[in-house]
N, CA, C and O of each residue as an XYZ file, in Angstrom:
948
protein
N     127.342    -81.972     95.147
C     125.875    -82.017     95.091
C     125.366    -81.318     93.832
O     124.437    -81.782     93.171
N     126.003    -80.187     93.522
C     125.616    -79.435     92.339
C     125.880    -80.205     91.066
O     125.099    -80.137     90.117
N     127.013    -80.960     91.041
C     127.354    -81.761     89.861
C     126.343    -82.875     89.628
O     125.965    -83.159     88.491
N     125.907    -83.509     90.731
C     124.924    -84.601     90.627
C     123.595    -84.069     90.083
O     122.968    -84.695     89.229
N     123.177    -82.909     90.589
C     121.926    -82.310     90.130
C     122.022    -81.950     88.651
O     121.082    -82.150     87.882
N     123.168    -81.422     88.279
C     123.378    -81.055     86.874
C     123.321    -82.291     85.974
O     122.772    -82.244     84.873
N     123.902    -83.410     86.461
C     123.914    -84.655     85.687
C     122.501    -85.191     85.504
O     122.138    -85.651     84.421
N     121.696    -85.126     86.585
C     120.313    -85.604     86.523
C     119.505    -84.760     85.542
O     118.755    -85.296     84.726
N     119.658    -83.451     85.623
C     118.936    -82.550     84.728
C     119.371    -82.749     83.277
O     118.560    -82.701     82.353
N     120.671    -82.972     83.106
C     121.202    -83.193     81.758
C     120.629    -84.469     81.148
O     120.262    -84.503     79.974
N     120.559    -85.535     81.984
C     120.015    -86.816     81.509
C     118.537    -86.667     81.149
O     118.084    -87.167     80.119
N     117.789    -85.969     82.018
C     116.361    -85.763     81.774
C     116.146    -84.956     80.498
O     115.233    -85.232     79.720
N     117.002    -83.957     80.295
C     116.889    -83.128     79.085
C     117.174    -83.955     77.831
O     116.461    -83.872     76.830
N     118.241    -84.756     77.918
C     118.608    -85.588     76.766
C     117.510    -86.598     76.448
O     117.164    -86.835     75.291
N     116.972    -87.189     77.527
C     115.907    -88.186     77.341
C     114.679    -87.545     76.716
O     114.063    -88.102     75.807
N     114.331    -86.352     77.223
C     113.171    -85.645     76.699
C     113.395    -85.229     75.248
O     112.496    -85.309     74.411
N     114.617    -84.784     74.975
C     114.966    -84.381     73.616
C     114.897    -85.568     72.664
O     114.381    -85.471     71.550
N     115.439    -86.705     73.144
C     115.420    -87.927     72.332
C     113.991    -88.369     72.054
O     113.648    -88.757     70.937
N     113.151    -88.300     73.113
C     111.748    -88.695     72.968
C     111.034    -87.789     71.974
O     110.259    -88.251     71.137
N     111.306    -86.502     72.080
C     110.699    -85.543     71.147
C     111.162    -85.805     69.720
O     110.389    -85.714     68.766
N     112.452    -86.133     69.601
C     113.013    -86.414     68.277
C     112.338    -87.629     67.657
O     111.993    -87.628     66.476
N     112.153    -88.675     68.479
C     111.514    -89.906     68.000
C     110.086    -89.627     67.546
O     109.663    -90.079     66.482
N     109.347    -88.879     68.363
C     107.961    -88.563     68.020
C     107.876    -87.752     66.728
O     107.000    -87.975     65.892
N     108.804    -86.808     66.583
C     108.823    -85.992     65.362
C     109.154    -86.836     64.137
O     108.576    -86.656     63.065
N     110.096    -87.762     64.317
C     110.464    -88.656     63.214
C     109.276    -89.515     62.781
O     109.028    -89.703     61.590
N     108.550    -90.030     63.768
C     107.392    -90.876     63.478
C     106.274    -90.078     62.809
O     105.634    -90.551     61.869
N     106.048    -88.858     63.307
C     105.011    -87.999     62.719
C     105.362    -87.632     61.278
O     104.518    -87.679     60.383
N     106.629    -87.265     61.079
C     107.067    -86.899     59.729
C     106.928    -88.075     58.772
O     106.500    -87.913     57.629
N     107.295    -89.264     59.254
C     107.210    -90.452     58.404
C     105.771    -90.767     58.038
O     105.476    -91.140     56.903
N     104.873    -90.616     59.011
C     103.456    -90.886     58.760
C     102.897    -89.933     57.703
O     102.089    -90.330     56.863
N     103.331    -88.681     57.753
C     102.846    -87.680     56.807
C     103.458    -87.862     55.417
O     102.771    -87.755     54.401
N     104.739    -88.133     55.396
C     105.446    -88.235     54.116
C     105.300    -89.604     53.454
O     105.533    -89.765     52.257
N     104.906    -90.586     54.270
C     104.797    -91.973     53.785
C     106.136    -92.492     53.251
O     106.186    -93.300     52.323
N     107.210    -92.007     53.862
C     108.545    -92.480     53.486
C     108.670    -93.957     53.823
O     108.158    -94.415     54.845
N     109.345    -94.690     52.972
C     109.501    -96.129     53.182
C     110.678    -96.453     54.100
O     110.936    -97.620     54.396
N     111.398    -95.408     54.552
C     112.563    -95.607     55.409
C     112.357    -94.935     56.765
O     111.790    -93.847     56.863
N     112.841    -95.625     57.821
C     112.784    -95.051     59.165
C     114.063    -95.410     59.903
O     114.413    -96.583     60.036
N     114.765    -94.368     60.387
C     116.016    -94.581     61.106
C     115.849    -94.164     62.566
O     115.806    -92.975     62.883
N     115.755    -95.157     63.446
C     115.686    -94.906     64.888
C     116.914    -95.496     65.581
O     116.839    -95.948     66.723
N     118.020    -95.485     64.889
C     119.250    -96.031     65.471
C     119.807    -95.090     66.538
O     119.720    -93.866     66.438
N     120.393    -95.727     67.579
C     121.061    -94.987     68.663
C     120.149    -93.939     69.304
O     120.540    -92.786     69.487
N     118.941    -94.355     69.638
C     117.987    -93.450     70.288
C     117.695    -93.888     71.726
O     116.745    -93.404     72.341
N     118.491    -94.780     72.248
C     118.358    -95.265     73.633
C     116.997    -95.913     73.899
O     116.470    -95.851     75.010
N     116.459    -96.518     72.885
C     115.160    -97.190     73.032
C     115.301    -98.496     73.809
O     116.196    -99.297     73.541
N     114.410    -98.696     74.769
C     114.326    -99.969     75.487
C     113.124   -100.749     74.964
O     113.165   -101.972     74.838
N     112.072   -100.031     74.669
C     110.878   -100.614     74.040
C     110.558    -99.812     72.780
O     111.020    -98.683     72.616
N     109.783   -100.395     71.917
C     109.421    -99.716     70.669
C     108.237    -98.780     70.891
O     107.302    -99.140     71.605
N     108.256    -97.594     70.298
C     107.127    -96.664     70.430
C     105.885    -97.217     69.731
O     105.981    -97.817     68.660
N     104.746    -97.014     70.332
C     103.498    -97.576     69.801
C     103.169    -97.083     68.391
O     102.601    -97.820     67.584
N     103.527    -95.842     68.105
C     103.171    -95.253     66.806
C     103.857    -95.933     65.625
O     103.425    -95.795     64.481
N     104.925    -96.665     65.911
C     105.636    -97.326     64.815
C     104.766    -98.389     64.143
O     104.950    -98.705     62.967
N     103.814    -98.936     64.909
C     102.960   -100.005     64.377
C     101.933    -99.493     63.363
O     101.301   -100.275     62.652
N     101.777    -98.162     63.310
C     100.851    -97.568     62.337
C     101.512    -97.354     60.976
O     100.833    -97.067     59.989
N     102.826    -97.492     60.927
C     103.566    -97.191     59.692
C     103.703    -98.447     58.837
O     104.805    -98.953     58.624
N     102.593    -98.929     58.362
C     102.551   -100.209     57.639
C     103.205   -100.135     56.257
O     103.421   -101.161     55.613
N     103.514    -98.931     55.812
C     104.125    -98.740     54.496
C     105.646    -98.923     54.516
O     106.274    -98.976     53.459
N     106.239    -99.020     55.706
C     107.701    -99.072     55.834
C     108.303   -100.303     55.161
O     107.737   -101.396     55.192
N     109.468   -100.090     54.553
C     110.201   -101.196     53.931
C     111.636   -101.312     54.460
O     112.247   -102.378     54.380
N     112.167   -100.208     54.999
C     113.534   -100.200     55.525
C     113.528    -99.567     56.920
O     113.197    -98.390     57.067
N     113.890   -100.342     57.933
C     113.887    -99.842     59.309
C     115.208   -100.168     59.996
O     115.688   -101.301     59.957
N     115.786    -99.135     60.633
C     117.001    -99.343     61.422
C     116.712    -99.035     62.889
O     116.296    -97.929     63.235
N     116.939   -100.025     63.739
C     116.814    -99.874     65.192
C     118.152   -100.202     65.855
O     118.208   -100.576     67.027
N     119.192   -100.058     65.104
C     120.540   -100.430     65.549
C     121.009    -99.534     66.702
O     120.699    -98.344     66.757
N     121.776   -100.153     67.629
C     122.416    -99.385     68.690
C     121.484    -98.870     69.762
O     121.730    -97.805     70.329
N     120.409    -99.603     70.058
C     119.523    -99.233     71.155
C     119.683   -100.236     72.306
O     120.698   -100.927     72.393
N     118.692   -100.310     73.175
C     118.740   -101.246     74.303
C     117.491   -102.126     74.314
O     116.992   -102.516     75.370
N     117.011   -102.420     73.138
C     115.758   -103.174     72.982
C     115.947   -104.626     73.410
O     116.883   -105.295     72.972
N     115.054   -105.103     74.264
C     115.127   -106.482     74.766
C     114.107   -107.394     74.099
O     114.333   -108.596     73.963
N     112.989   -106.819     73.688
C     111.894   -107.630     73.129
C     111.313   -106.958     71.888
O     111.066   -105.752     71.870
N     111.106   -107.759     70.866
C     110.351   -107.309     69.688
C     108.957   -107.922     69.807
O     108.821   -109.139     69.686
N     107.914   -107.117     70.042
C     106.563   -107.655     70.226
C     106.050   -108.380     68.981
O     106.492   -108.116     67.862
N     105.121   -109.285     69.198
C     104.521   -110.035     68.089
C     103.863   -109.103     67.072
O     103.874   -109.371     65.870
N     103.292   -108.011     67.569
C     102.573   -107.086     66.687
C     103.504   -106.394     65.691
O     103.052   -105.923     64.647
N     104.793   -106.328     66.005
C     105.753   -105.662     65.116
C     105.766   -106.328     63.743
O     105.650   -105.657     62.717
N     105.907   -107.641     63.735
C     105.977   -108.381     62.466
C     104.656   -108.353     61.718
O     104.626   -108.322     60.487
N     103.569   -108.363     62.468
C     102.241   -108.355     61.847
C     101.960   -106.999     61.204
O     101.393   -106.926     60.113
N     102.362   -105.920     61.892
C     102.104   -104.566     61.396
C     103.048   -104.170     60.269
O     102.621   -103.591     59.270
N     104.333   -104.483     60.428
C     105.332   -104.067     59.439
C     105.680   -105.228     58.509
O     106.852   -105.543     58.303
N     104.668   -105.843     57.963
C     104.848   -107.052     57.149
C     105.464   -106.772     55.782
O     105.847   -107.700     55.070
N     105.562   -105.471     55.408
C     106.130   -105.137     54.103
C     107.642   -104.880     54.153
O     108.250   -104.534     53.140
N     108.232   -105.048     55.313
C     109.664   -104.767     55.456
C     110.515   -105.632     54.532
O     110.283   -106.830     54.369
N     111.510   -104.977     53.935
C     112.504   -105.677     53.118
C     113.839   -105.768     53.856
O     114.634   -106.679     53.621
N     114.069   -104.811     54.748
C     115.368   -104.673     55.409
C     115.137   -104.243     56.856
O     114.468   -103.242     57.115
N     115.698   -105.013     57.804
C     115.524   -104.715     59.226
C     116.859   -104.850     59.943
O     117.487   -105.908     59.935
N     117.278   -103.745     60.566
C     118.558   -103.707     61.277
C     118.307   -103.661     62.785
O     117.819   -102.663     63.315
N     118.649   -104.758     63.467
C     118.484   -104.853     64.924
C     119.822   -105.091     65.622
O     119.857   -105.603     66.741
N     120.901   -104.728     64.979
C     122.228   -104.945     65.551
C     122.415   -104.142     66.839
O     121.811   -103.088     67.038
N     123.285   -104.689     67.715
C     123.703   -103.977     68.929
C     122.534   -103.584     69.833
O     122.387   -102.426     70.225
N     121.704   -104.585     70.153
C     120.639   -104.413     71.129
C     120.786   -105.490     72.209
O     121.848   -106.099     72.340
N     119.729   -105.722     72.975
C     119.762   -106.736     74.040
C     118.732   -107.837     73.808
O     118.191   -108.403     74.759
N     118.468   -108.131     72.555
C     117.442   -109.122     72.213
C     117.823   -110.519     72.692
O     118.946   -110.977     72.479
N     116.882   -111.183     73.335
C     117.078   -112.569     73.784
C     116.262   -113.551     72.948
O     116.497   -114.759     72.985
N     115.320   -113.027     72.206
C     114.486   -113.901     71.361
C     113.860   -113.076     70.244
O     113.853   -111.845     70.279
N     113.335   -113.793     69.249
C     112.599   -113.166     68.151
C     111.152   -113.643     68.203
O     110.896   -114.768     68.633
N     110.209   -112.824     67.779
C     108.800   -113.234     67.830
C     108.491   -114.327     66.804
O     109.064   -114.351     65.715
N     107.585   -115.222     67.166
C     107.162   -116.266     66.228
C     106.442   -115.671     65.019
O     106.428   -116.249     63.933
N     105.847   -114.501     65.240
C     105.108   -113.847     64.152
C     106.024   -113.324     63.056
O     105.552   -112.767     62.064
N     107.329   -113.500     63.227
C     108.264   -113.085     62.179
C     107.955   -113.815     60.868
O     108.373   -113.388     59.792
N     107.228   -114.902     60.978
C     106.819   -115.662     59.786
C     105.919   -114.840     58.866
O     105.755   -115.179     57.693
N     105.330   -113.752     59.396
C     104.434   -112.899     58.596
C     105.203   -111.956     57.674
O     104.622   -111.359     56.767
N     106.502   -111.823     57.904
C     107.299   -110.866     57.127
C     107.816   -111.535     55.853
O     109.018   -111.727     55.673
N     106.882   -111.881     54.982
C     107.182   -112.674     53.788
C     108.175   -112.008     52.833
O     108.878   -112.690     52.087
N     108.227   -110.667     52.860
C     109.046   -109.937     51.889
C     110.464   -109.660     52.391
O     111.303   -109.171     51.635
N     110.732   -109.966     53.644
C     112.018   -109.612     54.251
C     113.188   -110.280     53.531
O     113.216   -111.495     53.334
N     114.164   -109.431     53.143
C     115.337   -109.938     52.429
C     116.600   -109.904     53.289
O     117.462   -110.775     53.169
N     116.707   -108.893     54.158
C     117.895   -108.751     55.001
C     117.502   -108.535     56.456
O     116.710   -107.649     56.776
N     118.076   -109.366     57.337
C     117.821   -109.279     58.769
C     119.163   -109.261     59.492
O     119.915   -110.236     59.455
N     119.456   -108.134     60.153
C     120.747   -107.942     60.812
C     120.574   -108.054     62.328
O     119.879   -107.245     62.943
N     121.213   -109.064     62.922
C     121.031   -109.362     64.346
C     122.346   -109.409     65.122
O     122.392   -109.939     66.232
N     123.371   -108.880     64.566
C     124.699   -108.923     65.185
C     124.703   -108.264     66.570
O     124.021   -107.267     66.804
N     125.498   -108.855     67.487
C     125.681   -108.305     68.836
C     124.373   -108.178     69.621
O     123.995   -107.092     70.059
N     123.697   -109.309     69.787
C     122.547   -109.391     70.673
C     122.778   -110.544     71.656
O     123.911   -110.994     71.826
N     121.727   -111.016     72.292
C     121.859   -112.097     73.274
C     120.995   -113.299     72.891
O     120.465   -114.000     73.752
N     120.869   -113.517     71.606
C     120.023   -114.602     71.099
C     120.681   -115.960     71.325
O     121.828   -116.176     70.935
N     119.949   -116.868     71.954
C     120.453   -118.237     72.141
C     119.805   -119.207     71.155
O     120.300   -120.315     70.947
N     118.700   -118.784     70.551
C     118.029   -119.650     69.571
C     117.236   -118.809     68.575
O     116.875   -117.663     68.840
N     116.982   -119.417     67.425
C     116.141   -118.790     66.407
C     114.805   -119.517     66.366
O     114.772   -120.741     66.500
N     113.704   -118.796     66.185
C     112.399   -119.465     66.110
C     112.279   -120.284     64.832
O     112.798   -119.891     63.787
N     111.601   -121.412     64.914
C     111.393   -122.246     63.729
C     110.684   -121.464     62.628
O     110.904   -121.699     61.440
N     109.829   -120.529     63.044
C     109.024   -119.760     62.092
C     109.874   -118.926     61.136
O     109.394   -118.496     60.087
N     111.127   -118.700     61.496
C     112.022   -117.979     60.590
C     112.194   -118.749     59.280
O     112.521   -118.171     58.243
N     111.969   -120.049     59.346
C     112.091   -120.900     58.164
C     111.083   -120.584     57.077
O     111.264   -120.981     55.926
N     110.015   -119.868     57.434
C     109.006   -119.492     56.438
C     109.472   -118.349     55.529
O     108.866   -118.102     54.486
N     110.537   -117.658     55.919
C     110.987   -116.488     55.163
C     111.869   -116.908     53.994
O     113.087   -116.731     54.021
N     111.247   -117.457     52.989
C     111.987   -117.983     51.836
C     112.623   -116.886     50.986
O     113.482   -117.168     50.150
N     112.205   -115.633     51.198
C     112.786   -114.519     50.443
C     114.072   -113.995     51.090
O     114.768   -113.166     50.504
N     114.385   -114.475     52.291
C     115.553   -113.994     53.034
C     116.852   -114.397     52.339
O     117.090   -115.571     52.054
N     117.692   -113.382     52.073
C     118.983   -113.649     51.420
C     120.163   -113.210     52.279
O     121.293   -113.647     52.057
N     119.902   -112.337     53.270
C     120.970   -111.866     54.153
C     120.574   -112.021     55.613
O     119.525   -111.532     56.032
N     121.421   -112.708     56.394
C     121.133   -112.930     57.813
C     122.432   -112.814     58.602
O     123.316   -113.664     58.493
N     122.535   -111.750     59.398
C     123.740   -111.501     60.186
C     123.494   -111.938     61.630
O     122.654   -111.366     62.326
N     124.236   -112.961     62.074
C     124.050   -113.522     63.419
C     125.315   -113.436     64.273
O     125.395   -114.077     65.321
N     126.279   -112.672     63.850
C     127.565   -112.609     64.550
C     127.406   -112.156     66.004
O     126.558   -111.324     66.328
N     128.249   -112.730     66.869
C     128.302   -112.341     68.284
C     126.965   -112.503     69.007
O     126.498   -111.600     69.701
N     126.373   -113.664     68.824
C     125.209   -114.089     69.598
C     125.530   -115.458     70.196
O     126.162   -116.279     69.531
N     125.108   -115.724     71.439
C     125.385   -117.026     72.069
C     124.443   -118.124     71.567
O     123.784   -118.793     72.363
N     124.385   -118.303     70.267
C     123.426   -119.232     69.669
C     123.743   -120.694     69.983
O     124.885   -121.141     69.873
N     122.713   -121.414     70.373
C     122.794   -122.860     70.601
C     121.963   -123.591     69.544
O     122.291   -124.703     69.131
N     120.876   -122.933     69.119
C     119.976   -123.499     68.108
C     119.671   -122.442     67.058
O     119.227   -121.345     67.394
N     119.902   -122.758     65.806
C     120.470   -123.983     65.231
C     121.925   -124.202     65.662
O     122.607   -123.257     66.058
N     122.389   -125.439     65.582
C     123.774   -125.732     65.976
C     124.791   -125.024     65.078
O     124.474   -124.569     63.979
N     126.000   -124.950     65.578
C     127.062   -124.185     64.911
C     127.298   -124.630     63.468
O     127.470   -123.795     62.579
N     127.307   -125.948     63.235
C     127.612   -126.437     61.886
C     126.543   -126.014     60.872
O     126.827   -125.895     59.680
N     125.315   -125.787     61.351
C     124.244   -125.307     60.464
C     124.431   -123.815     60.189
O     124.277   -123.361     59.055
N     124.762   -123.063     61.232
C     124.993   -121.624     61.085
C     126.093   -121.358     60.066
O     126.012   -120.425     59.267
N     127.116   -122.194     60.111
C     128.272   -121.996     59.226
C     127.934   -122.225     57.751
O     128.650   -121.742     56.873
N     126.870   -122.944     57.475
C     126.463   -123.189     56.083
C     125.984   -121.905     55.419
O     126.204   -121.686     54.228
N     125.320   -121.056     56.212
C     124.793   -119.813     55.663
C     123.275   -119.771     55.657
O     122.613   -120.660     56.191
N     122.737   -118.731     55.050
C     121.289   -118.488     55.081
C     120.479   -119.670     54.560
O     119.535   -120.113     55.215
N     120.839   -120.180     53.396
C     120.077   -121.280     52.798
C     120.079   -122.513     53.689
O     119.057   -123.183     53.838
N     121.234   -122.809     54.281
C     121.337   -123.968     55.166
C     120.505   -123.802     56.423
O     119.876   -124.751     56.890
N     120.504   -122.592     56.970
C     119.716   -122.302     58.176
C     118.224   -122.435     57.885
O     117.487   -123.062     58.647
N     117.786   -121.842     56.777
C     116.364   -121.908     56.409
C     115.926   -123.349     56.166
O     114.843   -123.752     56.589
N     116.759   -124.116     55.494
C     116.436   -125.518     55.216
C     116.318   -126.305     56.515
O     115.406   -127.117     56.671
N     117.238   -126.068     57.445
C     117.219   -126.744     58.747
C     115.929   -126.422     59.498
O     115.273   -127.321     60.024
N     115.565   -125.143     59.546
C     114.355   -124.723     60.253
C     113.099   -125.270     59.582
O     112.145   -125.645     60.262
N     113.096   -125.317     58.249
C     111.948   -125.855     57.509
C     111.751   -127.339     57.796
O     110.619   -127.804     57.928
N     112.843   -128.077     57.890
C     112.762   -129.506     58.205
C     112.209   -129.715     59.606
O     111.410   -130.621     59.838
N     112.642   -128.868     60.543
C     112.135   -128.955     61.914
C     110.645   -128.616     61.963
O     109.880   -129.238     62.701
N     110.248   -127.627     61.173
C     108.831   -127.254     61.106
C     107.988   -128.404     60.572
O     106.920   -128.704     61.104
N     108.477   -129.044     59.517
C     107.765   -130.170     58.908
C     107.618   -131.310     59.909
O     106.558   -131.930     60.003
N     108.679   -131.580     60.649
C     108.643   -132.652     61.651
C     107.663   -132.302     62.761
O     106.917   -133.160     63.233
N     107.666   -131.033     63.177
C     106.755   -130.583     64.226
C     105.305   -130.714     63.783
O     104.452   -131.155     64.553
N     105.028   -130.328     62.530
C     103.662   -130.414     62.002
C     103.162   -131.855     61.965
O     101.996   -132.124     62.255
N     104.048   -132.770     61.606
C     103.638   -134.168     61.468
C     103.447   -134.850     62.810
O     102.632   -135.764     62.931
N     104.200   -134.409     63.833
C     104.114   -135.064     65.141
C     103.104   -134.406     66.066
O     102.681   -135.010     67.051
N     102.709   -133.162     65.758
C     101.797   -132.450     66.643
C     100.472   -132.149     65.957
O      99.807   -131.167     66.288
N     100.089   -132.983     65.009
C      98.850   -132.803     64.261
C      97.636   -132.766     65.165
O      96.673   -132.056     64.876
N      97.662   -133.509     66.238
C      96.518   -133.622     67.139
C      96.179   -132.300     67.806
O      95.039   -132.099     68.224
N      97.144   -131.395     67.913
C      96.907   -130.139     68.596
C      95.904   -129.268     67.851
O      95.297   -128.381     68.450
N      95.720   -129.506     66.559
C      94.795   -128.696     65.782
C      93.346   -129.121     66.031
O      92.439   -128.297     65.909
N      93.113   -130.381     66.374
C      91.759   -130.877     66.616
C      91.831   -131.937     67.698
O      91.824   -133.137     67.424
N      91.899   -131.468     68.927
C      92.147   -132.369     70.048
C      91.045   -133.404     70.196
O      91.318   -134.581     70.429
N      89.769   -132.954     70.056
C      88.650   -133.882     70.221
C      88.642   -134.934     69.125
O      88.440   -136.121     69.382
N      88.865   -134.476     67.895
C      88.896   -135.410     66.773
C      89.984   -136.433     66.939
O      89.809   -137.609     66.618
N      91.115   -135.975     67.447
C      92.241   -136.882     67.646
C      91.910   -137.901     68.720
O      92.238   -139.081     68.595
N      91.247   -137.427     69.793
C      90.870   -138.345     70.868
C      89.896   -139.400     70.359
O      90.004   -140.581     70.690
N      88.915   -138.935     69.524
C      87.952   -139.880     68.957
C      88.655   -140.920     68.103
O      88.340   -142.109     68.152
N      89.631   -140.437     67.306
C      90.359   -141.350     66.430
C      91.160   -142.352     67.249
O      91.218   -143.539     66.927
N      91.788   -141.840     68.334
C      92.565   -142.725     69.199
C      91.659   -143.750     69.872
O      92.022   -144.917     70.014
N      90.439   -143.284     70.295
C      89.499   -144.186     70.943
C      89.032   -145.260     69.970
O      88.933   -146.437     70.316
N      88.743   -144.820     68.723
C      88.309   -145.765     67.699
C      89.396   -146.791     67.428
O      89.123   -147.985     67.310
N      90.635   -146.314     67.330
C      91.764   -147.220     67.107
C      91.898   -148.193     68.259
O      92.174   -149.378     68.066
N      91.695   -147.662     69.487
C      91.793   -148.508     70.668
C      90.725   -149.589     70.648
O      90.973   -150.742     71.003
N      89.496   -149.177     70.212
C      88.405   -150.144     70.135
C      88.700   -151.224     69.106
O      88.410   -152.401     69.321
N      89.283   -150.808     67.981
C      89.644   -151.773     66.946
C      90.661   -152.769     67.467
O      90.559   -153.972     67.229
N      91.646   -152.244     68.183
C      92.682   -153.114     68.746
C      92.069   -154.071     69.746
O      92.361   -155.267     69.744
N      91.188   -153.512     70.627
C      90.536   -154.362     71.622
C      89.700   -155.434     70.954
O      89.712   -156.594     71.367
N      88.959   -155.033     69.897
C      88.134   -155.985     69.163
C      88.986   -157.086     68.552
O      88.639   -158.265     68.606
N      90.114   -156.677     67.968
C      91.021   -157.657     67.359
C      91.554   -158.621     68.400
O      91.668   -159.823     68.161
N      91.885   -158.059     69.582
C      92.418   -158.909     70.656
C      91.373   -159.908     71.116
O      91.661   -161.088     71.320
N      90.119   -159.399     71.280
C      89.044   -160.297     71.721
C      88.805   -161.397     70.695
O      88.655   -162.567     71.047
N      88.771   -161.005     69.407
C      88.535   -161.975     68.341
C      89.649   -163.006     68.302
O      89.418   -164.203     68.129
N      90.880   -162.495     68.469
C      92.031   -163.396     68.457
C      91.968   -164.367     69.625
O      92.251   -165.557     69.487
N      91.579   -163.814     70.812
C      91.486   -164.661     71.996
C      90.396   -165.713     71.820
O      90.557   -166.875     72.191
N      89.260   -165.260     71.230
C      88.148   -166.186     71.012
C      88.566   -167.307     70.071
O      88.263   -168.477     70.303
N      89.274   -166.926     68.996
C      89.731   -167.932     68.034
C      90.722   -168.896     68.662
O      90.685   -170.103     68.423
N      91.628   -168.318     69.490
C      92.615   -169.169     70.155
C      91.928   -170.144     71.107
O      92.297   -171.315     71.191
N      90.910   -169.631     71.831
C      90.174   -170.488     72.771
C      89.428   -171.587     72.032
O      89.433   -172.749     72.437
N      88.773   -171.184     70.915
C      88.028   -172.154     70.122
C      88.963   -173.219     69.554
O      88.668   -174.413     69.597
N      90.094   -172.760     69.023
C      91.071   -173.711     68.480
C      91.593   -174.643     69.559
O      91.772   -175.843     69.351
N      91.832   -174.040     70.731
C      92.333   -174.848     71.847
C      91.298   -175.903     72.252
O      91.635   -177.056     72.521
N      90.013   -175.472     72.288
C      88.944   -176.403     72.646
C      88.836   -177.536     71.620
O      88.706   -178.707     71.976
N      88.894   -177.156     70.332
C      88.798   -178.161     69.270
C      89.964   -179.133     69.326
O      89.799   -180.339     69.143
N      91.144   -178.588     69.583
C      92.326   -179.454     69.677
C      92.172   -180.441     70.822
O      92.462   -181.629     70.685
N      91.699   -179.911     71.978
C      91.504   -180.789     73.143
C      90.417   -181.824     72.884
O      90.516   -182.975     73.307
N      89.374   -181.384     72.178
C      88.275   -182.299     71.870
C      88.765   -183.447     70.998
O      88.389   -184.605     71.178
N      89.631   -183.076     70.034
C      90.184   -184.106     69.154
C      91.034   -185.084     69.942
O      90.994   -186.294     69.718
N      91.816   -184.524     70.887
C      92.658   -185.401     71.725
C      91.796   -186.328     72.557
O      92.059   -187.525     72.672
N      90.724   -185.723     73.153
C      89.822   -186.536     73.983
C      89.133   -187.593     73.137
O      89.019   -188.751     73.541
N      88.672   -187.183     71.952
C      87.984   -188.119     71.058
C      88.908   -189.245     70.642
O      88.539   -190.419     70.657
N      90.148   -188.849     70.262
C      91.120   -189.867     69.852
C      91.412   -190.811     71.007
O      91.519   -192.025     70.834
N      91.540   -190.211     72.209
C      91.823   -191.035     73.387
C      90.659   -191.971     73.658
O      90.836   -193.150     73.963
N      89.430   -191.394     73.535
C      88.237   -192.204     73.766
C      88.136   -193.334     72.748
O      87.798   -194.467     73.094
N      88.432   -193.014     71.486
C      88.383   -194.024     70.428
C      89.391   -195.125     70.679
O      89.113   -196.311     70.504
N      90.592   -194.686     71.103
C      91.635   -195.678     71.378
C      91.231   -196.587     72.529
O      91.436   -197.800     72.488
N      90.642   -195.962     73.579
C      90.200   -196.762     74.726
C      89.084   -197.714     74.307
O      89.041   -198.862     74.750
N      88.156   -197.221     73.428
C      87.066   -198.073     72.952
C      87.594   -199.245     72.147
O      87.141   -200.377     72.313
N      88.556   -198.969     71.272
C      89.165   -200.027     70.463
C      89.855   -201.045     71.354
O      89.801   -202.250     71.108
N      90.509   -200.532     72.401
C      91.216   -201.431     73.326
C      90.236   -202.335     74.054
O      90.482   -203.528     74.228
N      89.118   -201.748     74.477
C      88.101   -202.548     75.172
C      87.508   -203.605     74.252
O      87.288   -204.750     74.647
N      87.254   -203.186     73.006
C      86.722   -204.154     72.036
C      87.709   -205.286     71.813
O      87.336   -206.453     71.699
N      88.991   -204.904     71.753
C      90.029   -205.924     71.527
C      90.081   -206.894     72.710
O      90.236   -208.102     72.531
N      89.946   -206.336     73.941
C      89.949   -207.184     75.142
C      88.753   -208.138     75.127
O      88.891   -209.322     75.431
N      87.582   -207.610     74.771
C      86.376   -208.442     74.738
C      86.528   -209.574     73.727
O      86.130   -210.715     73.959
N      87.134   -209.194     72.572
C      87.329   -210.195     71.524
C      88.251   -211.315     71.999
O      88.004   -212.498     71.764
N      89.346   -210.891     72.689
C      90.312   -211.875     73.204
C      89.656   -212.762     74.262
O      89.872   -213.973     74.306
N      88.858   -212.131     75.099
C      88.180   -212.894     76.155
C      87.192   -213.894     75.554
O      87.084   -215.029     76.018
N      86.486   -213.465     74.534
C      85.515   -214.324     73.876
C      86.191   -215.536     73.245
O      85.717   -216.668     73.334
N      87.349   -215.239     72.588
C      88.107   -216.331     71.971
C      88.619   -217.299     73.040
O      88.637   -218.516     72.855
N      89.033   -216.714     74.162
C      89.561   -217.549     75.262
C      88.473   -218.451     75.817
O      88.733   -219.614     76.123
N      87.274   -217.939     75.949
C      86.161   -218.714     76.486
C      85.783   -219.853     75.544
O      85.461   -220.962     75.970
N      85.834   -219.541     74.253
C      85.499   -220.573     73.279
C      86.505   -221.717     73.327
O      86.137   -222.888     73.227
N      87.781   -221.364     73.480
C      88.830   -222.393     73.549
C      88.640   -223.264     74.802
O      88.846   -224.477     74.773
N      88.240   -222.602     75.906
C      88.036   -223.353     77.166
C      86.865   -224.324     77.012
O      86.923   -225.468     77.462
N      85.831   -223.856     76.383
C      84.650   -224.705     76.182
C      84.968   -225.889     75.279
O      84.465   -226.993     75.488
N      85.795   -225.654     74.289
C      86.169   -226.712     73.369
C      87.108   -227.690     74.060
O      87.544   -228.666     73.449
């Protein structure tokens, strides 16, 4: 019983010490405006809120923690980062806002639980180093991953371009609906006009047939009358 109590107290002390250390590191960084921050192996599960105030940071290490999620605000706040180390965490995804980190050159993601990369990563044209080892990645496919950073970025950029071209309507749903309705009306109008023309042509064709038939019947009757007249004259003679 005494050992268990000692273990609990020891864990609480370590956790409190770690928390105090993190807060002191963040405070010192804010005061010194240092461009580097090392929070590796601090047993972090979530990121401390104060980190989002350090917009001057360019090099951040969060390696060896238990982080599961990188919030969208991280990329928006720390947009000046050049180097980000997220190795050996429990990440399952990356934020779409990572597209805001235009200056990022190195992104280390080894030993996480990532199954896919966001398309928005394709916007990071300055990226030259990308470590993806030991992740259960399905997207991008293996053959793309094996090409390297440039191949991965190109693949994601192509997917982004395709998405933009096929989902254009999402930016202006009403306008798209109006355009679709207008197109539908044009098609309907064309169909009606085509049907009207076909009907008119059909009527004219039938009229010609009837007229020709009528003319032929009239000619036949005239021919019969002529023959009858000739026959009567011969009888009289």
